[in-house]
N, C-alpha and C positions, 0 to 999 in steps of 0.2 A: 685784723687788718690787714689791708692791702698792702701789697710790697711796693717798694719804690719806683718808681718810671724816670725815665731821663726825660726832664722838664722840656727839653729843646727836640726831643724825639718821639713823633708821633706812633701811636700806640695801633693796635690793630682791631679793626671791628669785625664781628664774626663774618665771615666771606657768606654771598649767596650761595656758592657753589666751593666747597673745601679744595677743589682740584683746580680753581680759576684764582688767579690774582685779584684782590679787589680794588685797586687801585685807590683807594684812601690813604693806605698806610703800609707800613713795610712787613711782610710777613717772615717767620723763620721755619713756617713749618706748613705743608700741603694734605698732610694726612687728615683723613676723615675718620670720623665716630664708627664704630658699629653701633647697630639698634638697640642693644642691651645698655650700652653704656651712656648711650643719650638719654634714654627713657630715667634711668636711674640719675643722671647729675643731674636731670631738669628737677626730678622731685627733691632730691638733696638741696639743689642752689634756692628752689623755693621754699624750701621747710626752712633754711636757715636764714633767709633775707627778711623773714617774717617774724623772727623772735624779736619779743619786745626788749627794747634797750633805750637808750639815752638819745640817740642820736636823734637830728632833727630833720625833717623831710627836705631832701634836696635832688635838685636836677642833675641825671648822671652825667651832665657835659662839664659838670663844676670839678670833676674830678681832674679836667684837662685844664692847661692855661688858654687863655685869650688866642694867643698867637695859634697854638697845637690845634683849637676848634676853627678857626679861620682858615687855615691849612687844610683842614678836614671837609669844610665847604667849598673851599676853592677845586679841589681835587673830584669831589663829589659832581659838580656842575661839569669840569671838564669831561669828567666817563660819560656821562649822559647828555651832553650836548647841551648843556644850559648856560646861565651867564657866571661866569668864575667870581667878579668883583660881585654881582648881587647876593652871591651864596656866600662870601665869605662874608660878608657883614651881617647876613641871616642867621649865620652859623653862630657868630657870636652872641648876637640878639637871641637865639635859641638857648644858650648857656645862661644866661640872667634876662630874662625878657621884662623883669619891671625896672630895670635899670637903663633903658633906651636913652633918657633924656642926658644922662651923664657920657654916652657914647659918642665923641665927635664924628664919627664915619656915617652916621645916622643924620639923612637929611631933615632940613626942618618939615617940609611937606611930610616925609614920612613919621616925624616925630608927633605930627598933629594928628596920623590917621592911627597911631599907637594909641595917642591919648585918648583919642576916641573909643578906639577898642576897649579899654579900660574903664572908663567912665560913663560912658553910653553903650552897654552892651547890647540894646536892642536895636541901635542903628547898625544896620546888616545891608549887604548889595542885594539888588534886585533878583540875583539869579538863586540866593538862598532863601528870599520870599518865594520865588516860583517853586524851589524844594520843598517849603512849607505848604503852599498850596496844594501840591501833587501829593504829598504824604497825608495832609487833611483829607483832601476829598477821596484816597483811597480808603481811608480808614471809615468814612461817611459810606462806602460802599458797604463794608464790613457791618456796620452797625444796621442798613436798610436789609441787609441779605439776614439777620439774626431777627427782626422787630416783625416784619410783615407778615410772618407766619401768627402771630400772633391775632391779628384779626381773621385773616384766613381761618382759624381754628374755629369761628364759629359758624363756620358755613361746610368747608369742605368733609371733616367728619360725617355728617348726617349722609350728604351723595354718597360717599364711597365707604359708609357701613363701618366705621370705625370708631374708637372711641366712646361705646356705649357700656361700656362696663360688665361686659357679657362676653362669651366664645362665639366666634361665627361658625357656619358650616365645617369649616375645614379644622376646626379645634382649636385653633388660635384665639388668644386672648386679645379683645380688641383695644385695651387700653393700652397695652404692651405695641400694638402696630402703630395706633395713635404717638407713642412716644417715640417710636422707631421713624416713622417718617419724619418728626419736627427733629430728631438729632440724627438722622443720614448724613448731613454735610458733616458735620463734627466727627460721625465715624470715619469718613472717608479723610478728613483732615488730619487723625492723630493717627491711623494705622498706615498711610499710603503718601498722602501729600506732604505732608511737613518733612519726611525723610527725603523727599525727592528735591527739596529746596537747596541742600547743597551742591547739587549736579546741576540744576537749573542755574543757579547764581554764578558757580564757576565757568559755564560757559557761555550764558547771556549776559553775564553784568547785573548790575543789580536793577538799574531802570526798565532794562527789556524784559525782565523776570516780571517786572510790576505790571508792564504792558501787555504779556501774554494772560498772566492771571486775570486781570480785569477783563479780557476778551471773553474767557471761560466764565467769568460770573455774569458778565451781558448775556451771552447765549443761554446759560442754562436758566437764569430769570426767565427769561423767553419763553423759553420750553416749558416751564413748571406751569404757565398760563394754559396749555395745550392738553394736560393732562387729563385722564378718565378714569383711571383705575389706581387704587392706593399702590400698588407696584410700581406702576408706570411714573407716580410723583415719586416714589422712594427714590427710582433710578434716577429722576432729574435731579432731584436734592442731594444725593449721592455724588453726582457728577460736579455738582456747585462745590462741594469739599477743596475739589483740586483748585480752585480759584481761591477757596478762604484760607486753605492751609499753608499754602506756599507763600502768598500775598502777606499773612499776618508774622511769617517769619522772615520776610525780606524788606519791610517799609520799615520798621523800627531799627534795624542795622543799618538801612542805608541813611534815614535820619542822624543817627547816631555819628557815622561816617564825614559826613558832609559838614557838620555842625562844629564852632569852637566850643571848647569846655566849658566856659562862662555861662551858656545858654542851653547847653547839650542836653541838662535833664529835663527843661521847659520844653524845648522842641521835640525830643524825643516823646514825651508824656501828651503832644499832639494826636498820637495814635489813638488813644484811651479817650482825648476831649471830644475829637471827631467821630469816633465812633459811637458816643455819647448824642453827637448830633444826627449821626445817622439813625440812630434808634429812634429818635424823636420824630424824625422826617417820614421814619416807617409808619408810625402812629398817625401821624399827619395822613398818609395814603389812605390807611387803612380807615380812617375817618371819612375822606374825600371821597371812597369809591363804596362804602356801607350801603347806601340807598340806590345803587346803580342795579338797575331789574336785569332779566335773565335776556332779554334781547333773542330770545329762540335758541339759546347755547344750554345744552343740557347741564345741568349741576350749578347753573347760575355764572354770572359775568364775573360778578364783583370781586370775590376771593382770586379770581383769575388775576385781575387788574391790580389787588393789592399785591401777590407774589411776582408778576411782571416789572411792576413800578422799579423795583430796586435795579434794574438794569440802567437807570439813568446816570446816576454818578458814576457807574462804570464805564459810560460811554464819555462822560466828560474827560475822566482819567486818560484814556486812550489817545484824546485829542492835545493833552498837556504833556506827554512823554517827550518827545522829539524837541522839546525846548528847555529842557533841562539837563544840567552836566552829568557826568558818571562818577560814582562814588571816588573820591582819590584815592581812597587807601585799595578798593579793588584794583583800580588802576596798578599802583604801584606792586600789589600783589601779582601782576601781570607782567611784572618789570617792565611796565610803561611809565617811565620815571618822569619824561617831560609830558606827556598827555596828565598825568597825576598833578604835575605843577600848574599847567595850563586851566584845570578844573578847579583847582583852589585858587587860582587867580580870579577865577569868577565867584568863588565862596567867600571872598578876604576882601577888606575893605583897600588894602594895598598890595603892591606885588611885594614889598618884604616881609609883610606877614604870610603869604603866600609861601614864598621862599623858607622864612623859617618854620612853618609849620609842615613842608615838604622835607625840610632835610632832617628837622626832628623827628617827624615819623619815621623816615628811613633809619635814623640812628635806634629808634626803639624798637622796629621790627627786625633790627639785624639779630635781635636773639632767637625770632622764631624763622629766621629765613631759613636756616637747614632743617627745617620741618616741611618747606614746601615740594610738592610731590608724595607726600605721605599719601600711600592708598587710603582710600574713605574710611575701609572696615577698621585700617590701625588707629585714625583718628577717632572714630568712634570708641575702640576699644581705651586709647589713651584719655578720654574723656573722663575715664571712670577710674582710670589705674594711677594718674598722676594727682598726686592730693589738690594742687593748685585748682585743676580742672574740675575733679570731682568736687569740691565745695562749693565750685562756681554754679555745677549741676544741679548742688543741692539745693541751694539757693535760688536758683530759678525754678527748681521744680517745687518747693514749698509757696513761692507766692503765685505760680500758674495753677496748682492744686488749689488753693486757697481762693483765687479768682472764683473758680466755679463752686466750691463747697462753702462759701460763705452764704452762699443761697440767691445771688441775685439773679441766676438766669432763670431761674424755676420763675419769677416774678416778671424778667421781659418775654419769655415764651408765654405763660399762662396768666400774665395778671388781668386779660379781658374775664377769663374766667374765675381767676381768684374774686375780682371783686362782683361778678355776679352771684357767687357763692355766698359773698357777704351782703347780698341785698340791693346790687344796683341792677336795672336795666342793662340791654345791650348796648344801646346808644351811650347810655352813661357811664358805660363800664370802658367804651372806647374812649370817651371824653376822658377820664379817669386815668387810662393806660397812656394817654397823650400828656397828662398832667405828669405823671411819673418820669416820663422823656424829659420832660422841661426840667422837672428837678435834677435829674441825673446830669444834663446839658449845664445847668446854673450852677450848682454848685460843684463843678470841673472848675472851673474859674480859678477861682483863689489858689489852687494848686499849680499853678505856673510860678507863683510866687513862692508857696511853701515846700513844693518839692526839692529845690536846692536851697532852700534856706533850713527849714525843719529837718531836711533828710527823708529818706525812702522808710528806714527802719522807724522812725519815729512817728511816723505818721501811720503806720499799720499797727503800732503798738497802742497807740490811742485810740484809733478807730475799730478794732476787732472787739474789745468789750461793750462798746456802745451799739455795734451791730449785733453782737448777742442779745442784747437788752431789748432792743425794738423789734427783732423777731418774736422775742417770747409776747412784747404788748400785741402784735400783729396775730398770733397763736389764741392769743386767750380773747380777743375780739369774737372769733367765732363760736366762743361759750355763750354768749350772750343771743338771746333769741332771732332766729334768721329773720331777715326783712327789716330790722328796726333800725332805727336812725342811731341808736347807739352803736349798732354791728357796723354799719357803715362808716360811721366817723371813727370809732376806733382802727378797723382793717384799712380805712385810707391814710390817715395818720400814721400809721406805723410804716405803712410802704414808702409813703414817703419819706420820711423821715431817715429811714433805713437806706433809701436812694441816695440821699443828700450826705449822708455819713461816708457810704462805700464811695461816692463821687470824690470825695476828699482823701481816700487812702486805698482802699484795694482795688479802685478802678484804675487810676493811671499809674500806679506803682509797677506791677508786673512785668509791662513788655518794657519800661524804661529800664527797670532793674535787670532784665533778662539780654537785653542789650549791651549792658556794661559788663555783665559776670564772666564771659569766656575772652582768651586771647586770641588774635585774629586767625591762628593757623587751624582753630577748630570751631571759629566762630558760626559759620554756617551750620555747621552740625549740630552746635550748640543751640542755637535758635530753632532749628528743626526741632529737637530733643523738647524744648522749653514750649513750645507752642504744640507740640504733640501731646504732652500730657495737659495743657490747656482745654485743647479741642476734646481730648478723650474724655476726660471730665465733666466737659461740657455734654457731649453725648450721653454719657451715664447718668448726668442730672434729667436731661430732657427725656430720655428713657423712661427712667424710673419714677418720675413725678407723678404720673398720674395714678400708677400702683400705688406709690407711697401714699397719698392722699385716699386712696380707697382702704387702705390697710391699715395705717396710723389713726387715721381721721385729720380733718385739717389743723385743730391745733397740733396733734402729734408731730405731723409734717413739720410745721414751723419750729416748733422745738428741737427735731434732729438738726436742722441747721446752725439753729442757735448753740448746739452744743459744738456743733463743728469750728464756729467762730472761738470759743474759748479755746480749743485744741490750738487753733490758729495762732493766736495770741501767746502760746508757750514756743511754738514751734520758731516764731520769729525771734521771740526773746533769746532763745538757747542756739539757735541754729544760722541766724541771719546777719552778715555782717552790713555795716554800712557803706555807701559805695557814692556819697554826696562828695563833689569836689574835686575828685581825683581823674587824672585822665585815664583812659581805659586800658593803658599797659601798664600804669603804674599801680593797678587794681589788684595786679601780681602778687603783692606783698601781703595785702588784706586777705586775699582767699588762701593764703600759703598758712594761715595759723589754722591748727587742728580745731575738728567740728568739738570734741571733747574739752580742750584748752578754754574755748570760746564761750561753751555752756556753763564749766565751772566759774568763769571770771563774770558773766551775766549774772548768774546766781548770787556769788559773792557781792555782786554792786547792788542788787535789790534789797540783798541783808542789810549791808552797809548803808543805804539810802534808808532804810527804813529805822536805824538805830541813830542816824544824825537828826532825819527831817522829824519821825513821828516820837521816838523816846530820847529826842534831844541830847543824846550822848555826843560829846566832842571827839570825834576820832578822824582820824585821818583818811579821806576818801583814798581809793584804791588808784594804784599808778595805772597810765594809759595800756592799753592793751595791745595796741599798734602802733609802731614808731618805724616811718618810712626811712629806713637808713640807707646814708651815702654807699652804694655800692658801684664797683666798676663792671657794671652790667653789658657792656659793649666790647668786652674781649673774646678773641676768640681762643677756646681751651686748646687749639693746636698750635698756637704763634710760640708759645714755648711753655716748659715744662712745670708751669706752677701749680700747686694743687687748687682745688675748688675755693679753699678758704681763704686762697690767695686774694681772691676777687671780692670777699663779704669784708664791710667793715663792722 
């Protein structure tokens, strides 16, 4: 239980600098931690606060009286040259955000804005709409980069002498060369680019990182259209990976940091939704340029236009960047508190809401303030040595790995080839590919509702078995006689239904989940790790699919990925906690439960449900695994001599 505090005397937030007075509260000590104590204490605290108990989920400011909290807000405003009266009222609002109607110091105009925020969550400011548009178009860049190679595959391999199922004069397997070219961007993204995202974000900020990565994407797409050899095309596509890798680590984090928690999941999900839109338009470009003649250009003009067309959405993003605000969390991390508040004023309906979120964000981030300035390599180590971080990394790894090994991108990159092998003509195959992209896009729409209603984990548990089933269905279609309507019908229906199920689960969840899984001080590195995982296994899939088909056969290749979907179901069941409905910082408690405890609990839960639902036995359900216990999270361990357990209830 926490020790008693003087109700009239404010207590101490953790200082941004242990040797500098915070200005909000009185300090009784200015000593700093040594690194070993800092790491061990953080892991210990995270472990203890996550133990299941009977406490209810609580706002950490509820540990203080309203008078204390208003003084905290007033002092914060004075320290950072903000409006003291506004922040005093906003601090009280942050303490009990649902009780605004009972607060006499909140004006009627402010109450109307807060009521609208609660009851009409999609009534959002124009600047937040611009942020959504930016993130959406950046995702479309990603989608087109991925899908235009599908149409080009019908032409460039013959011109460059790859993908013929034989060895060239240098002894290289041409199937592997084809896979290497297709997977080149993801090799670069996973091995180099994603690990640069932290450096770029720290120095450039979120939105300007997006600007430069889209510029790289535009230039390299243009470059691909001028290549004449397979190794020249490989180099151009490898350089494209710098745009893909860093951007994919940045955009979801930017969206998560700009949006209120009520719609955070849906807006972060826009990344995958508009990636699906980009994939669809990539197929449209392939169809549009299919009949373009050579016009005297060696190797043909059509596939060059297909690859180059992906630069169009990237150029649109370049013109959007100057008109959107920077991430308020990034600005606060740079100690630019007034700029952070100004940014939130553009992203919230009223100044009182912006001040509330600014202050509460600051209070929550004090836990992490002592970790600012930690070298990158130490933060990378702490991502795996501190349980809370390690569990977040494991969850992000699972969803990113399974996004690739569910088999979706084998279809995205090679579906024209798959459809041709299933009895389609080239034009019909490209049309069927466009249909695949349309299904992928349309069935992502319901997840705007389901991702924050049913949750990330439940969507995955429901969809993995179904994806396995329809991959088996598709694979069995190749057993039918080649070129028959039976074969084309089975293959097309299997691919389309698989795409629809993917779009409802493993499609939108990974980037949303990964953006939530890491605390702020390692979020850039964590997103780099997550996207590196995604792109590395994307590269492995693109590289190995041609060889997998030639070795296992078409049916065996689909069965291989069906088996991985079954494995994915159990990985999610045992090791993936739910993140729905929690603030980014409050997720610390969820990710601090040990994986062993989580796996045992979920196994017992399955057995318990089986007995109650199937065997109809009257047994009590298991107690909840997670309890968001009230805790004094904003205390500085140096301001008095209390033990760690004194801050835990």
